[in-house]
N, C-alpha and C positions, 0 to 999 in steps of 0.2 A: 697726449706724446707718449710711443711707447718707448722703454728703455730695456736693455737686457747688459747684467754683468758681462764683462770680459774674461775668461779665461785663457791665456797665452804665454809663451814665453815674453812675448814682446810687451805686454801689458806688465808681468813682474820686472822687465828692465826699466819700463818707465816710474815703476814705483822705487824702485831703487834711486833714480835721478830724482824724483820728486822729494825722496828724505834727504840728500843733498840740499836741494833746493831750500827747504824748511828749515835746516840747521842755518843757512845762511841769513832766512828770515826772522830767525828768531832772534838772533843779535840786533837788528834792527828793531823788532819792534817790544824786545825788552824793557823794563819797568826803569829803575835806576840803573843808572850807567857813573861808576865812581872811578876816576886813573883809567878810564880803557875797559874797565871789566863790569860786565853786567852782574846784576847783584842778583844772583839765582837766576835760572831759565825763565823767560816769559810766562809758563805753565805754571810757578809756582802758586801757592797760597798767599804769599806775600803780596803777590803781585795780581792778585785776583779782585776785580770788583765785587762788591757787598751789597751794593744798593737795591737789589732787587731781591735779595734774601729774606726770607721771612723772620719778623720778630720773634727772639726767644720767648719761651712760655715764662722764664723766669724774669724776665726785663725788668720790671719793676723791682721787683724784689733787689736784683745786683744793682741798680741805681742807686736804691733806698741804704744797701749797704756801703754805696761809696760813698755816699753823702748825698743829699738833696742840697741843692742850691749853690755848691760849691761852684768856682770859678775854673776855667781851663787855665791850667799856667804852663807856661813854655820854658823848662829846662835844660838851656843850652849850656852842658857842662861837660859834654863827653866827647873830646876829640878825636881825629882819626889820624893816625900815622900812616902816608903812603910810603912802602920801600919797594927798590928794584930787585929782580930777580937774582943779584949777584949779592945782596946784603947777607953779610956774614951769619952763622946762626950760631944762637947762644944757649945754654944749657940753663933748664931751671932748676935751682939746687935744692929749694925746698916746696913742694904743693900740700897745702892741709888736707885738700877733698882729692887725695891723689887717685883714690880705686875709681872716681868719677869724672876724671880729669883726662887730656891728652897731654903726654909728659914733654912733648917737645922734641927737639930745639928748636928754638924761636928765632924769627929774624927782626932783632930787638935793635934798633939804631941807637947810636951812641946817647944822642940826649931827646929821649922820647917825650912826645905829650902825653899826660895822665891826668885821668880825671881828678880834680881835687875834692879831699875831703875823704871817708871811711872807704866808699865803694873803691876808688882808684882803679876805675876799670883803665886797660891799656889794649888798645886796638890796632892792629896791624893790617893791613892789606897790601898784600905782596903782588906788584903787576908781572905779567907772563904767566904764573901759575893760575892767578887770580884765586889764592888761597887767603884766607882769613882767619889770622889769628887773634884770639882774645883771651885777657889775662883778668881775672879780678883780685883785688887787695894786691896789686903788684907794688914791689917795693926792693930796691937796691940797696946792699949792705954789706960794705967790706968789697964789693966790686962783685957782687953774686945777685943774682935775681931769685925772689922768694915770690908766691901768689896764693891765695886763698883757692880759686879753682884756674883750671885753665882750660880752652877748647879751639878747637881749629874746624873750620869749615871751608868746604870746597862749592864756592859759588857758583861754578857750573852746573853741580849736581842737585837733586834732588832730596836726596838722602838726609834723614834727620839723625838726631844721637839715638843711641843704645836707649831704649824705653827704660823709665826711672832714673835717667841719668839729668842731674845738675849740667849748666854749663858756665857761664860767666854771669847770666841772670838767672834767677829763680825759677822760672818756667822751662828752662832747658835749651831756650832758643836762643838765637844769635842777638847782639845788642845792633851790631851796625847796621843792618837791614831796616830797622824801624827807627833811625834817626832822622828827626827832621833837619834839612841843612837850608839855609839861606841861598844857598847857588840855586837851588831848584826853585825854589818859590820866586825867584827873579826870574828862573826862565818860564814861567807861566803854567805850571803844573806838575802837582804831585801823583805817582802813579803808582804807589806802594802803601801797603799798610803802615802805622806809626806803633809806637812803642810806649806804654803809659801804665802808670802804678796807681793803685786804690789802697787805703788803709788794711783793709782785709779781705784776706781769700780762704775758699773753701780747702781742705783737705783732699784735693783733688784736681786732676787736670784734665782737658780736652784737647783732642789734634790740633794743631801742630803740637801743642807744649809736650813735653816729656816728663816733667816735675812738679811736685808740690812743696810749699813751703808754708804749712800752717797745722796746728794741732786741731781745727776748727772745722767738725765735719755737717754742718748746718747746711742744707741746701738752697738757703737764702743767699750765700755767699758766692757770690763768681769764685769759678775755680781757674786755675792757671790756663791761658789761653785762650779766655773767652775774648769776644771779639765786639767793642762798641762800633758803633757807627752817629755821625749827627743826622738827626730825623730829617726827612726831606723836605716838609715845610718850613724849616728855620730859614727866614728870609734875610738873603748877604748883600741885597743892596745895596744897605746903608755902610757897607764896609770898604776899607781901601782896598785897592786891585791886590795888595800881599797878601790882606787878610781874608779876600776871595777866595786865592790859592788856595792856602793852607784849609780852610773851611771846606771847599768842594772837595778837596782831597779826604776830608774827612767824611762827609756823605758818601764817596763812592766807593774807599778803601778800607776806612774804619781806621780803628785802635786796638792792638793786643792787649790782654793785661799779662807782662811778662814778670813783675816784681811786687812785692807791696812795699808801699811808703804813701804819700802824700797823696790826696784824692784828686783824680784826673790831672796828674804833672805826667807833662809829655815832655819825652826828652830829645833834645836835639843837640847838635853840635855848636860850638862855642865859633861861629860864625860872624860876621860883623852886624848881628842885629840891630834895628832901629828900637830904642825904647820904645816910641810910641806904636808900634808894629805889638811889641810883647803886650804892652798896658793894653791896646784896644783888643787884644783876643781873649783877655779877662772880661769881657762884655759876655761871652760865652758860658752859660751855666750848666751844670751836670744833667740837668733836668732835661735838657735838650737833646740829650744822647738815649739812645737804646740800644740793649745787647740783641744781636743776628746770631740766628740759629744756621752755621756754617756745616753743620753733618752732612750735607748732601752733595759737600765738595769734596769729600774722601776717598780718594780712590784705594789706599793704602794704609797703613796704620803707620808703617815706617817710611812713608814717602812723603813729602812738601807739594807733590803735585797734585793741582786741584783740577777736579771733572767740572762738567763733563767730560768723557773722553771724546775727541774729535771722530768726525768720519773716518773710513778708512774705504781702501778699496777704488777701483777705476770702474767707471762707468761709462759705457758708450750711448752716447744720443742719439735716436734716429734721425735722420735728417728731414726738417720740414723746412720751407721758407721762414716763418716765423715759430720760434723757438723759447721755450719755457724751461727752466733749470732750476731743479730742489737741490740746494747746496748741501743740506742735511742728509743726502743719501751717498755721498761719496766724497773722497778728497782730491780725486782727480778726473775730470770730465774731457772725453774724447770726440771732437766731432768730425764726420766726413763730410764734408760739402761735395755735393751733386749738384749744385746751383748755387745762384746767391741766397744769403740767407741772414736774418735780423735775430738779434737776441734779444727778444722783447719785454721778458723779465726774469727777475732771478728771486728764488724764494727760499725759506729756512734756513737763512744764515746766521751763525752765532757769532756777535764781535770779538773777532781775534782768529776766529777760524782761518787757517789756512788751505787755500784749494789752487788747483793748479788746472788750467784751461791749454788741452792739445787740439788746435784747428789744423785741418788735414784735408788737402785737395785730393779728389779724385782723378784718374787717368786724364780726364780732360785736363782739369785745372783754370785758373783764371776764374774761378770763381769768390765774388765780395763779400763779406762779412763785418757787419755791422755790432756794436756793441751797443749797451745802453747807456743812457745818458749818467747811471748811478757807478758806471765802472770808470774810474780815473786813472791815467796814465796808461790804458792799454795799448798797443802795437796795433799796427795796421797788417793785417794777415798776410803772410805771403801767398802768390799765385803761382808758384809752381807747380805744375801737375806731378802728383804722387808723393809729393812732399808737405811735411807738418810743420806748424808754427807752436811755440809751447811758451806761456806766460805763468808765472806764478803771481799768487794775490792773496791779501788780507781782508778778509771781511768786516766792515767797519757797520756804525749804526746806519749809515746812507747808503750803502753799498761794498764795492770793493774799490782797493787801491793796489796797485802795483806795486810789488817789493823789490823789483829788477827788471832790467830791460829784455825784452821776450827775444827767444832763439829763433830766426825764420830759416824757413825752407831747407829743414833737416830731415 
């Protein structure tokens, strides 16, 4: 099949329209959604599957440093406060680490839920703006709020904190995106990385972490931001349905080391967790994990966007009665029908990739177009002469899935 790149004003207009389609599709295919807010864009590293990434060369060292044979523990102790757009803003009277904190003010409710114990995390998700406000060591005394450190995150953005800055976590990363929530376990799938602690870390950090919390420079210790995953060959068949959801998420998305603490302590929100489920997960030991090398995902040191960058541009596909399209070549594929045609094969798809097909009729019109079996939810292409039908899709492991109804005969 021959192909040629389109260079025209109409192609530019089509790309602009596709950009809007992609923004809409991103919300549908984002990973965690809490109170109507997508927790970072779908292409953020928190939401990136890592089951195909290579094992880190220091993996065995990192596991030994974390502790061999240590059981996985779910520490469901960090609550989430959700407030509306009109929640009054409250000043923070004193912040111990002010030079690396976001001073506020913060939309603190009258009686917020705070993590018990010394860390005293106070997490606030504000709907509408989808901003995340986090406080460490939160305390109210004599009507005034104080904190050890504070951080504000725009959940619609991939922007990281300034380099070398802490947050309310030692790694300079947000707490909320890595929390394990029982509601998402019940939904049947976890599609984001989790947050965990290990006893000792290196005096270093790796992307997307921004801060270290150690004096030990030994390369055998994991730096902040190290990402572990449950090994592929761990048999999940004997576990309950809820345990399988959690463990499969650990295989696919893994866990970030974001703080010093107990070995393989996975942090969660204090939902109605069944005690039997928490005990069941203790069967998984640290030896069943491995560290991954996710350096190939980094696009920019100051952005949480994970690569590789998706294909871009418009490709006009030369007409043939039997068509084959390589999805790695562009983001938009234009086909002008000069007769009936069948799309017989799709190649080069990357799961999560967004693509658009524009199928146009020639001056005669009334030509039929057939999608392959692996394309789900596809429209019937309009038959009007000289008109085009456009539809956006997202690539999955099995083919393409329509993200919205198509636009016919435009």
